[in-house]
C-alpha positions as CSV (number, residue, x, y, z in Angstrom):
1,X,13.8,-4.7,7.5
2,X,17.3,-4.1,5.9
3,X,18.7,-2.0,3.2
4,X,17.6,1.5,2.1
5,X,14.5,3.1,0.5
6,X,13.9,6.0,-1.6
7,X,11.5,8.6,-0.4
8,X,9.0,9.2,-3.1
9,X,6.8,11.6,-1.1
10,X,6.7,13.2,2.3
11,X,4.5,15.5,4.1
12,X,3.8,16.2,7.8
13,X,1.3,13.3,7.8
14,X,2.5,10.8,5.3
15,X,5.7,9.6,4.0
16,X,5.9,7.0,0.9
17,X,8.9,5.1,0.3
18,X,9.8,2.9,-2.6
19,X,10.7,-0.7,-1.7
20,X,12.8,-2.9,-3.8
21,X,12.3,-6.4,-2.4
22,X,9.4,-6.9,-2.6
23,X,8.7,-4.6,-5.1
24,X,6.2,-1.9,-3.7
25,X,5.9,1.0,-1.5
26,X,5.7,1.6,2.4
27,X,3.4,3.8,3.8
28,X,4.6,5.8,7.2
29,X,2.1,8.0,9.0
30,X,-1.5,8.2,8.0
31,X,-3.6,8.7,4.7
32,X,-6.3,11.3,4.4
33,X,-7.7,13.7,1.8
34,X,-4.5,15.8,2.1
35,X,-2.4,13.1,0.8
36,X,-4.7,10.9,-1.3
37,X,-3.6,12.4,-4.8
38,X,0.1,11.7,-3.7
39,X,-0.7,8.0,-2.7
40,X,-2.7,7.4,-6.1
41,X,0.3,8.9,-8.1
42,X,3.0,6.7,-6.3
43,X,0.8,3.5,-6.6
44,X,0.2,4.1,-10.4
45,X,4.0,4.8,-10.8
46,X,4.9,1.5,-9.4
47,X,2.2,-0.5,-10.9
48,X,3.4,0.6,-14.3
49,X,5.6,-2.3,-14.5
50,X,2.7,-4.7,-14.7
51,X,3.7,-7.1,-11.8
52,X,2.6,-7.8,-8.3
53,X,3.0,-4.9,-6.2
54,X,3.4,-5.0,-2.4
55,X,2.2,-2.2,0.0
56,X,3.8,-2.3,3.7
57,X,1.3,-1.0,5.9
58,X,3.3,-1.9,9.1
59,X,3.9,1.8,9.9
60,X,0.6,3.2,8.6
61,X,-1.2,4.4,11.7
62,X,-4.6,5.3,10.1
63,X,-6.3,5.6,6.7
64,X,-9.5,7.2,6.1
65,X,-12.0,5.3,3.7
66,X,-11.0,7.4,0.6
67,X,-7.5,6.5,1.2
68,X,-8.4,2.9,1.5
69,X,-10.5,3.1,-1.9
70,X,-7.6,4.4,-3.7
71,X,-5.6,1.2,-2.8
72,X,-8.7,-1.0,-3.7
73,X,-9.2,0.9,-6.8
74,X,-5.8,0.2,-8.0
75,X,-6.1,-3.6,-6.8
76,X,-9.2,-3.9,-9.3
77,X,-7.0,-2.2,-12.1
78,X,-4.1,-4.4,-11.4
79,X,-6.5,-7.7,-11.5
80,X,-7.2,-6.6,-15.2
81,X,-3.6,-7.1,-16.0
82,X,-3.5,-10.2,-14.2
83,X,-1.4,-8.8,-11.3
84,X,-2.0,-8.8,-7.4
85,X,-1.9,-5.8,-4.9
86,X,-0.5,-7.3,-1.8
87,X,-1.0,-5.3,1.6
88,X,1.6,-6.3,4.2
89,X,1.3,-6.1,7.9
90,X,-1.6,-3.8,8.7
91,X,-2.4,-3.2,12.3
92,X,-5.7,-3.9,13.7
93,X,-7.6,-0.7,12.9
94,X,-6.2,-0.8,9.3
95,X,-6.9,-4.3,9.0
96,X,-10.6,-3.6,10.0
97,X,-10.9,-1.1,7.3
98,X,-9.5,-3.3,4.8
99,X,-12.2,-6.2,5.8
100,X,-15.0,-3.4,5.4
101,X,-13.8,-2.1,1.9
102,X,-13.4,-5.9,0.9
103,X,-17.1,-6.6,1.7
104,X,-18.3,-3.4,-0.1
105,X,-15.8,-3.8,-3.3
106,X,-14.2,-7.3,-3.7
107,X,-11.1,-7.3,-5.3
108,X,-7.8,-9.0,-5.9
109,X,-6.3,-7.3,-2.9
110,X,-4.5,-9.7,-0.7
111,X,-3.2,-9.3,2.8
112,X,-0.1,-11.0,4.2
113,X,1.9,-10.8,7.3
114,X,5.5,-9.7,7.2
115,X,6.6,-13.5,8.1
116,X,5.0,-14.3,4.8
117,X,7.4,-12.2,2.6
118,X,10.8,-10.9,2.7
119,X,10.6,-7.1,2.9
120,X,13.6,-4.6,2.7
121,X,13.8,-0.8,3.0
122,X,14.2,1.2,6.4
123,X,12.6,4.5,7.0
């Protein structure tokens, strides 16, 4: 990835960066109860533009079920507006959690690999 990214939120466990190409956020660290509200706030802020939103998960080490549910809930909300939430490059553990959540709450969330989408913004 190249370019720069604005830090939207930072805690000891999670950093959320705004991406410009593609439009979205990058999650670095892990998502749990302590950061869930900030994740939800960042997702809602970025989705206000009513266009497809990308969430780069390549540096997300772990997410609890509540954090993933926050992401899936936004995906359902965005689908009502005809937009997609696209999850980029999750690791195996996060990918498995995505699969479980998708079985329990089908939505328009898509998963893509970095090679499928040009991503800019460094941590």
